[in-house]
Every structure is written in C-alpha cells, then in structure tokens.
C-alpha positions as CSV (number, residue, x, y, z in Angstrom):
1,X,-0.1,0.0,-0.1
2,X,1.4,3.5,-0.9
3,X,0.4,7.1,-0.4
4,X,0.1,9.5,-3.1
5,X,-2.3,12.3,-2.6
6,X,-2.9,15.1,-5.0
7,X,-5.7,17.0,-3.2
8,X,-3.4,19.0,-1.1
9,X,-0.6,19.7,-3.2
10,X,3.0,19.2,-2.3
11,X,2.9,15.6,-3.3
12,X,6.0,13.4,-3.2
13,X,7.4,12.7,-6.4
14,X,7.3,8.9,-5.6
15,X,4.8,7.1,-3.5
16,X,6.0,5.9,-0.1
17,X,5.5,2.5,1.1
18,X,3.7,2.5,4.5
19,X,4.8,-0.8,5.3
20,X,8.6,0.3,5.5
21,X,8.0,2.8,8.3
22,X,9.0,2.3,11.8
23,X,6.2,1.4,14.0
24,X,6.4,4.5,16.0
25,X,6.1,6.8,12.7
26,X,3.3,4.5,11.6
27,X,1.2,5.1,14.8
28,X,2.0,8.8,14.6
29,X,1.0,9.1,11.2
30,X,-2.5,7.1,11.9
31,X,-3.1,9.5,14.8
32,X,-2.5,12.6,12.7
33,X,-4.8,11.4,10.0
34,X,-7.4,10.3,12.6
35,X,-7.3,13.9,13.9
36,X,-7.5,15.4,10.5
37,X,-10.5,13.2,9.6
38,X,-12.4,14.4,12.8
39,X,-12.0,18.0,11.7
40,X,-12.8,17.3,8.0
41,X,-16.2,18.7,8.1
42,X,-15.3,21.8,10.1
43,X,-12.1,23.4,9.3
44,X,-10.1,22.8,6.3
45,X,-7.1,24.8,7.7
46,X,-6.7,22.4,10.6
47,X,-7.1,19.5,8.3
48,X,-4.5,20.9,5.9
49,X,-2.2,21.5,9.0
50,X,-2.5,17.8,10.2
51,X,-1.9,16.3,6.7
52,X,1.2,18.4,6.3
53,X,2.5,17.2,9.6
54,X,1.5,13.6,8.3
55,X,3.3,14.3,5.0
56,X,6.6,15.5,7.0
57,X,6.6,12.0,8.7
58,X,6.6,10.6,5.2
59,X,9.2,13.0,3.4
60,X,12.3,11.1,2.5
61,X,15.4,12.2,4.5
62,X,17.8,14.0,2.4
63,X,21.6,13.4,3.1
64,X,23.3,16.2,4.5
65,X,25.3,18.2,2.0
66,X,27.2,20.4,4.6
67,X,30.9,20.3,5.4
68,X,32.5,20.0,8.8
69,X,30.1,17.1,9.8
70,X,31.0,13.4,11.3
71,X,32.4,10.8,8.9
72,X,29.9,8.1,8.0
73,X,31.8,5.7,10.0
74,X,31.5,7.9,13.1
75,X,27.9,8.2,12.4
76,X,27.2,4.5,12.5
77,X,29.6,4.0,15.5
78,X,27.6,6.7,17.3
79,X,24.2,5.3,16.4
80,X,25.1,1.8,17.4
81,X,26.6,3.0,20.6
82,X,23.5,4.9,21.6
83,X,21.2,2.2,20.7
84,X,23.0,-0.3,22.6
85,X,23.5,1.9,25.7
86,X,20.1,3.9,25.8
87,X,19.5,2.8,29.4
88,X,22.7,4.4,30.5
89,X,23.9,7.9,30.8
90,X,25.5,9.0,27.7
91,X,27.6,12.0,28.1
92,X,29.1,14.1,25.2
93,X,32.6,13.5,26.6
94,X,32.3,9.7,26.2
95,X,30.6,10.1,22.7
96,X,33.3,12.4,21.6
97,X,36.0,9.9,22.7
98,X,34.2,7.2,20.9
99,X,34.7,9.0,17.4
100,X,38.1,10.4,18.6
101,X,37.1,13.9,18.7
102,X,37.6,16.8,21.3
103,X,34.1,17.4,23.0
104,X,33.8,20.9,21.5
105,X,34.6,19.8,17.8
106,X,32.3,16.8,18.5
107,X,29.4,18.8,19.4
108,X,29.8,21.1,16.2
109,X,30.3,18.2,14.0
110,X,27.2,16.4,15.5
111,X,25.0,19.5,15.2
112,X,26.1,19.7,11.5
113,X,25.6,16.0,10.8
114,X,22.4,15.3,12.8
115,X,20.9,19.0,12.7
116,X,20.4,18.8,16.6
117,X,22.5,18.5,19.8
118,X,23.7,15.1,21.0
119,X,21.4,15.5,24.1
120,X,18.2,16.1,22.0
121,X,19.3,13.3,19.6
122,X,19.6,10.8,22.6
123,X,16.4,12.2,24.1
124,X,14.4,11.4,20.8
125,X,16.1,8.1,20.6
126,X,14.7,7.5,24.1
127,X,11.3,8.6,23.2
128,X,11.1,6.2,20.3
129,X,12.3,3.5,22.3
130,X,9.6,4.3,24.9
131,X,6.9,4.2,22.4
132,X,7.9,0.7,21.3
133,X,7.9,-0.4,24.8
134,X,4.5,1.1,25.5
135,X,3.0,-0.9,22.9
136,X,3.5,-4.0,25.3
137,X,0.6,-3.3,27.5
138,X,1.9,-5.3,30.6
139,X,5.0,-3.3,31.0
140,X,5.0,-0.9,33.9
141,X,5.7,2.8,33.1
142,X,8.5,2.8,35.8
143,X,10.1,-0.1,34.3
144,X,9.9,1.5,30.8
145,X,11.4,4.6,32.1
146,X,14.5,2.9,33.5
147,X,15.0,0.8,30.2
148,X,14.9,4.0,28.1
149,X,17.5,5.6,30.3
150,X,15.1,8.0,32.3
151,X,15.7,8.5,36.0
152,X,12.1,7.5,36.9
153,X,8.5,7.5,35.9
154,X,8.0,11.4,36.5
155,X,11.1,12.1,34.2
156,X,9.7,9.8,31.5
157,X,6.3,11.5,31.6
158,X,7.7,14.8,31.7
159,X,10.0,14.3,28.8
160,X,7.4,12.1,26.8
161,X,4.7,14.8,27.2
162,X,7.1,17.6,26.0
163,X,7.9,15.6,23.0
164,X,4.6,14.3,21.9
165,X,2.0,16.4,23.7
166,X,0.6,13.1,25.5
167,X,1.4,11.4,28.7
168,X,2.9,7.8,28.0
169,X,-0.3,6.4,29.6
170,X,-2.7,8.3,27.4
171,X,-0.2,7.5,24.4
172,X,-0.6,4.0,25.2
173,X,-4.4,3.9,25.4
174,X,-4.7,5.7,22.1
175,X,-2.1,3.7,20.2
176,X,-2.6,0.3,21.7
177,X,-5.9,0.0,19.9
178,X,-4.2,0.6,16.6
179,X,-1.9,-2.2,17.0
180,X,-4.6,-4.7,17.9
C-alpha cells in the first residue's frame, strides 16, 4: 500500500511504502490522519495542518550536504553505541571519545551532521524506544522509564509529554488499539 495524494498539493514525487515505516512513525501517522478526519467537516485549515504534519513524517530524508560534519563511520558507530546503551547515561565527553574528537569539535560536527544537539538526539531515541515499549501493555511505566535511560517514571512522563503532547499512559491507550 502506498500514499500518493494530490488533493492538498506538495505531493511526493514517488509513492512511499507505508509498510516500510518504523512502528512509531506509522502510529504517529495514523493518529495525525485520524485527527484530520475528525476536523474534515468543520475546518479545512486544521485538516491541511495535520496532513502536512503527516506528510513530513513521510518525507524522504535528504543526506546532509554540509561540510564539517561527522564521517559516515563515526555516525554509524555513534548510532550503534547509543542504541546499545540507551538505558545508561550518555555524556558528550564519552561520545566524543568514541569517535576520536574533542568534546567541542564533536558537538559542532554532531550538530552539522544530525541537525540537533547530542542531548536532544539521544532524548529523541529514548522517546522512540519508549513508544515501542509502551505498545507492550503489560510493562509498567516505571520499568519502561529505566529501560529508556530516564531517572524515573516522572522524568519519562515529563520528557514524553513535551515531545509528543501526550502522557505516556494516554499515548499507550490511544495507540494500543491501533496495533490490535
């Protein structure tokens, strides 16, 4: 199944395969389209806004063309290290040492390559991991928080709400029904 919509302009040049999306992105996409459908009869601007947000999830990621960023081997090593150690404290000094750079040079190169700071990148990966774990209904939030590298359930709730606009328990209730 692919998406190719011409009714709102800015269509992608090639259809995007939905079944190749990560689970968290597919769930976010489903929720955005559900909200757009709820407003379809009342407010076209709201619908357009939600469809554009959904489209941004589907936009192909363009490789960075800027200079001064990290080398491909450094990016792979960092991503692998972050994924394998997400439950631990990940400090910039340790990440810089991993790719053989000074902390200040690493921070600048990281921002050039990823478009965000190392802290926000790790936080986004933690939120994505939490979303995957929340889909398993039997896991307590406190356990998920610790497995994602958060201090406690309150920390997870605060960061999760800031990133998604929903509390983890509310997100779980809304998206668990979509996976059944």
